[in-house]
C-alpha positions as YAML, in Angstrom:
chain: A
units: angstrom
residues:
- id: 1
  name: MET
  ca: [23.12, 75.72, -19.67]
- id: 2
  name: SER
  ca: [20.71, 72.31, -18.23]
- id: 3
  name: GLU
  ca: [19.07, 70.05, -19.90]
- id: 4
  name: PRO
  ca: [14.73, 69.78, -18.67]
- id: 5
  name: ASN
  ca: [13.89, 67.49, -15.94]
- id: 6
  name: PRO
  ca: [10.88, 66.70, -17.02]
- id: 7
  name: GLN
  ca: [10.07, 64.87, -13.69]
- id: 8
  name: GLU
  ca: [10.35, 68.51, -12.40]
- id: 9
  name: ASP
  ca: [8.45, 69.56, -15.42]
- id: 10
  name: LEU
  ca: [5.66, 66.87, -13.72]
- id: 11
  name: LEU
  ca: [6.02, 68.58, -10.87]
- id: 12
  name: ASN
  ca: [5.66, 72.35, -11.90]
- id: 13
  name: ARG
  ca: [2.53, 71.51, -14.21]
- id: 14
  name: PRO
  ca: [-1.29, 71.57, -12.17]
- id: 15
  name: VAL
  ca: [-2.72, 68.40, -11.05]
- id: 16
  name: ALA
  ca: [-6.13, 69.92, -13.00]
- id: 17
  name: THR
  ca: [-7.12, 72.23, -15.05]
- id: 18
  name: GLY
  ca: [-10.98, 73.33, -13.32]
- id: 19
  name: ASP
  ca: [-11.99, 71.75, -9.58]
- id: 20
  name: LEU
  ca: [-10.45, 68.82, -8.66]
- id: 21
  name: THR
  ca: [-13.25, 66.87, -7.19]
- id: 22
  name: THR
  ca: [-14.83, 67.17, -10.26]
- id: 23
  name: GLU
  ca: [-11.76, 65.48, -12.41]
- id: 24
  name: LEU
  ca: [-11.79, 63.06, -9.66]
- id: 25
  name: LYS
  ca: [-15.76, 61.79, -10.75]
- id: 26
  name: ALA
  ca: [-14.90, 62.27, -14.34]
- id: 27
  name: ASN
  ca: [-12.46, 59.85, -13.51]
- id: 28
  name: LYS
  ca: [-14.19, 57.33, -11.12]
- id: 29
  name: ARG
  ca: [-14.18, 53.76, -12.09]
- id: 30
  name: SER
  ca: [-16.09, 50.80, -11.63]
- id: 31
  name: MET
  ca: [-14.64, 47.73, -10.87]
- id: 32
  name: SER
  ca: [-15.44, 45.38, -13.79]
- id: 33
  name: LYS
  ca: [-18.15, 42.26, -12.58]
- id: 34
  name: LEU
  ca: [-14.54, 40.03, -13.88]
- id: 35
  name: THR
  ca: [-13.46, 41.71, -10.41]
- id: 36
  name: ILE
  ca: [-16.13, 40.85, -8.44]
- id: 37
  name: GLY
  ca: [-16.42, 37.22, -9.56]
- id: 38
  name: LEU
  ca: [-13.03, 36.19, -8.46]
- id: 39
  name: ALA
  ca: [-12.56, 38.23, -5.29]
- id: 40
  name: VAL
  ca: [-16.20, 36.72, -3.91]
- id: 41
  name: ALA
  ca: [-14.12, 32.63, -4.80]
- id: 42
  name: VAL
  ca: [-11.58, 33.97, -3.84]
- id: 43
  name: VAL
  ca: [-13.52, 34.73, -0.76]
- id: 44
  name: VAL
  ca: [-15.61, 30.81, -0.99]
- id: 45
  name: VAL
  ca: [-11.93, 29.31, -1.17]
- id: 46
  name: ALA
  ca: [-11.21, 30.81, 1.97]
- id: 47
  name: ALA
  ca: [-13.10, 30.04, 4.09]
- id: 48
  name: PHE
  ca: [-13.89, 27.54, 2.19]
- id: 49
  name: PHE
  ca: [-9.48, 25.93, 3.16]
- id: 50
  name: GLY
  ca: [-10.30, 27.42, 6.51]
- id: 51
  name: GLY
  ca: [-13.33, 25.53, 7.21]
- id: 52
  name: ILE
  ca: [-11.20, 22.73, 6.98]
- id: 53
  name: ALA
  ca: [-7.64, 23.73, 9.13]
- id: 54
  name: THR
  ca: [-10.55, 24.41, 11.32]
- id: 55
  name: HIS
  ca: [-11.81, 21.29, 12.07]
- id: 56
  name: ALA
  ca: [-8.30, 19.34, 11.11]
- id: 57
  name: ALA
  ca: [-6.85, 21.81, 15.04]
- id: 58
  name: ILE
  ca: [-10.35, 21.72, 16.97]
- id: 59
  name: ALA
  ca: [-11.59, 17.59, 15.33]
- id: 60
  name: ASP
  ca: [-11.11, 14.73, 18.45]
- id: 61
  name: ASP
  ca: [-10.15, 11.81, 17.64]
- id: 62
  name: ASN
  ca: [-11.94, 10.45, 19.91]
- id: 63
  name: GLN
  ca: [-15.29, 11.09, 19.13]
- id: 64
  name: PRO
  ca: [-17.90, 8.16, 18.40]
- id: 65
  name: VAL
  ca: [-18.34, 8.77, 14.49]
- id: 66
  name: ALA
  ca: [-21.11, 7.90, 12.19]
- id: 67
  name: GLY
  ca: [-21.75, 4.00, 10.56]
- id: 68
  name: PRO
  ca: [-23.82, 1.48, 8.73]
- id: 69
  name: GLY
  ca: [-26.55, 2.07, 8.87]
- id: 70
  name: GLY
  ca: [-26.42, 5.48, 11.16]
- id: 71
  name: GLY
  ca: [-25.20, 3.49, 13.43]
- id: 72
  name: ARG
  ca: [-22.30, 4.28, 15.79]
- id: 73
  name: PHE
  ca: [-17.95, 2.75, 16.50]
- id: 74
  name: PHE
  ca: [-16.12, 4.41, 18.66]
- id: 75
  name: ASN
  ca: [-12.92, 5.70, 16.78]
- id: 76
  name: GLY
  ca: [-10.16, 6.73, 19.18]
- id: 77
  name: PRO
  ca: [-7.22, 4.08, 21.34]
- id: 78
  name: GLY
  ca: [-8.92, 0.84, 22.96]
- id: 79
  name: GLY
  ca: [-10.68, -0.20, 20.44]
- id: 80
  name: GLY
  ca: [-14.52, 0.42, 21.41]
- id: 81
  name: GLY
  ca: [-13.17, 0.00, 24.78]
- id: 82
  name: GLY
  ca: [-13.47, 3.33, 25.16]
- id: 83
  name: GLN
  ca: [-11.08, 5.26, 28.14]
- id: 84
  name: GLY
  ca: [-12.66, 8.38, 30.51]
- id: 85
  name: GLY
  ca: [-16.87, 9.11, 29.16]
- id: 86
  name: PRO
  ca: [-20.82, 7.11, 30.18]
- id: 87
  name: GLN
  ca: [-21.30, 3.81, 29.95]
- id: 88
  name: GLY
  ca: [-23.06, 3.22, 26.29]
- id: 89
  name: ALA
  ca: [-20.25, 6.05, 24.87]
- id: 90
  name: ASN
  ca: [-17.90, 3.88, 23.02]
- id: 91
  name: ARG
  ca: [-19.22, 1.19, 20.55]
- id: 92
  name: GLY
  ca: [-17.98, -1.24, 18.69]
- id: 93
  name: THR
  ca: [-14.93, -1.21, 16.42]
- id: 94
  name: ILE
  ca: [-13.61, -1.24, 13.45]
- id: 95
  name: GLY
  ca: [-9.99, -3.56, 11.70]
- id: 96
  name: THR
  ca: [-9.89, -7.05, 9.82]
- id: 97
  name: VAL
  ca: [-11.15, -10.25, 10.56]
- id: 98
  name: GLU
  ca: [-8.43, -12.08, 11.90]
- id: 99
  name: LYS
  ca: [-10.53, -15.44, 13.19]
- id: 100
  name: VAL
  ca: [-13.85, -16.80, 13.61]
- id: 101
  name: GLU
  ca: [-14.93, -19.03, 16.92]
- id: 102
  name: GLY
  ca: [-18.54, -20.40, 16.99]
- id: 103
  name: THR
  ca: [-19.83, -17.48, 17.99]
- id: 104
  name: ASP
  ca: [-16.70, -15.24, 18.60]
- id: 105
  name: VAL
  ca: [-14.96, -12.75, 16.01]
- id: 106
  name: TYR
  ca: [-11.37, -11.64, 16.73]
- id: 107
  name: VAL
  ca: [-10.36, -8.42, 14.54]
- id: 108
  name: LYS
  ca: [-7.49, -6.33, 14.27]
- id: 109
  name: ARG
  ca: [-7.11, -2.93, 14.45]
- id: 110
  name: PRO
  ca: [-5.25, -0.43, 12.61]
- id: 111
  name: ASP
  ca: [-2.98, -0.18, 15.07]
- id: 112
  name: GLY
  ca: [-2.13, -3.18, 15.54]
- id: 113
  name: SER
  ca: [-4.84, -4.58, 18.89]
- id: 114
  name: THR
  ca: [-6.67, -7.49, 18.76]
- id: 115
  name: VAL
  ca: [-10.36, -7.68, 20.01]
- id: 116
  name: LYS
  ca: [-12.65, -10.63, 20.71]
- id: 117
  name: VAL
  ca: [-16.58, -9.80, 19.33]
- id: 118
  name: THR
  ca: [-18.95, -12.28, 20.57]
- id: 119
  name: THR
  ca: [-22.61, -12.37, 18.66]
- id: 120
  name: SER
  ca: [-25.62, -13.65, 19.57]
- id: 121
  name: ASP
  ca: [-28.76, -15.30, 17.62]
- id: 122
  name: SER
  ca: [-29.63, -11.58, 17.42]
- id: 123
  name: THR
  ca: [-26.28, -10.40, 15.55]
- id: 124
  name: GLU
  ca: [-27.26, -8.96, 12.79]
- id: 125
  name: VAL
  ca: [-23.96, -10.21, 9.56]
- id: 126
  name: ARG
  ca: [-23.27, -8.13, 6.75]
- id: 127
  name: VAL
  ca: [-21.00, -9.57, 4.34]
- id: 128
  name: ASN
  ca: [-23.14, -6.21, 1.35]
- id: 129
  name: LYS
  ca: [-26.74, -8.43, 2.24]
- id: 130
  name: GLU
  ca: [-27.39, -9.70, 4.25]
- id: 131
  name: GLY
  ca: [-24.97, -13.01, 6.20]
- id: 132
  name: ALA
  ca: [-24.38, -15.26, 8.54]
- id: 133
  name: LEU
  ca: [-20.56, -15.70, 11.03]
- id: 134
  name: SER
  ca: [-19.23, -18.23, 8.51]
- id: 135
  name: ASP
  ca: [-19.57, -15.32, 5.67]
- id: 136
  name: LEU
  ca: [-16.79, -13.40, 7.20]
- id: 137
  name: ALA
  ca: [-13.38, -14.93, 6.26]
- id: 138
  name: GLN
  ca: [-9.40, -13.73, 7.20]
- id: 139
  name: GLY
  ca: [-8.52, -10.59, 6.03]
- id: 140
  name: GLN
  ca: [-11.76, -8.98, 5.38]
- id: 141
  name: THR
  ca: [-12.44, -4.78, 6.68]
- id: 142
  name: VAL
  ca: [-15.42, -5.25, 9.20]
- id: 143
  name: VAL
  ca: [-17.75, -2.92, 11.30]
- id: 144
  name: VAL
  ca: [-18.48, -3.75, 14.42]
- id: 145
  name: GLN
  ca: [-21.34, -1.93, 16.04]
- id: 146
  name: GLY
  ca: [-22.20, -2.71, 19.92]
- id: 147
  name: GLU
  ca: [-21.56, -1.98, 23.52]
- id: 148
  name: ALA
  ca: [-18.02, -2.54, 25.09]
- id: 149
  name: GLY
  ca: [-17.62, -4.33, 28.40]
- id: 150
  name: GLN
  ca: [-15.37, -3.80, 31.13]
- id: 151
  name: ASP
  ca: [-12.34, -6.13, 29.57]
- id: 152
  name: GLY
  ca: [-13.30, -4.33, 26.20]
- id: 153
  name: THR
  ca: [-14.41, -7.25, 24.32]
- id: 154
  name: VAL
  ca: [-17.43, -5.63, 22.07]
- id: 155
  name: LYS
  ca: [-21.03, -6.96, 22.40]
- id: 156
  name: ALA
  ca: [-21.73, -7.07, 19.04]
- id: 157
  name: GLU
  ca: [-24.69, -5.95, 16.72]
- id: 158
  name: THR
  ca: [-24.30, -5.79, 13.98]
- id: 159
  name: ILE
  ca: [-20.85, -6.80, 11.95]
- id: 160
  name: SER
  ca: [-19.99, -5.21, 7.99]
- id: 161
  name: GLN
  ca: [-18.85, -6.46, 5.53]
- id: 162
  name: SER
  ca: [-16.36, -2.89, 5.00]
- id: 163
  name: PRO
  ca: [-15.14, -2.60, 1.07]
- id: 164
  name: ALA
  ca: [-12.38, -1.15, 1.66]
- id: 165
  name: ARG
  ca: [-8.71, -2.54, 3.64]
- id: 166
  name: LEU
  ca: [-8.32, -0.18, 6.92]
- id: 167
  name: GLY
  ca: [-4.44, 0.42, 7.15]
- id: 168
  name: GLY
  ca: [-1.93, 1.98, 9.09]
- id: 169
  name: GLY
  ca: [-1.45, -1.63, 10.67]
- id: 170
  name: GLY
  ca: [-2.92, -4.25, 8.52]
...
């Protein structure tokens, strides 16, 4: 004689003793609030990181970005001289002060290039407060806002000291 097989016994029994629809309704469970909350949190986190990935994939590093005080400076190759685009679209530069000669400031950009910045009596110099050209020292990180000429020289409207040192070629 063979031993009884529990799998066969399971298959030989009816699934429901009465109406199958009634049985399914009786065993229906709704999702808990915790499950719904976790699902919403997963969707929000996925959307956040998806947005970051999308921005990183389609962002153009050569676009002007907002500078201090609502002005704009150019953050791409050419440092204010920029290639292509309409006149006035590329404004200023960012880097560390290499030297100050008279009314000119030489700014070393993160890529290692140096940009000559000319100033005038109307140029504002900010060194964590209103300042003068003499307040700028070699090695300080500055943000320059102004128009770039054909030769790459930036005519400064403002020069602002930046508290953080820039990486990439200092």
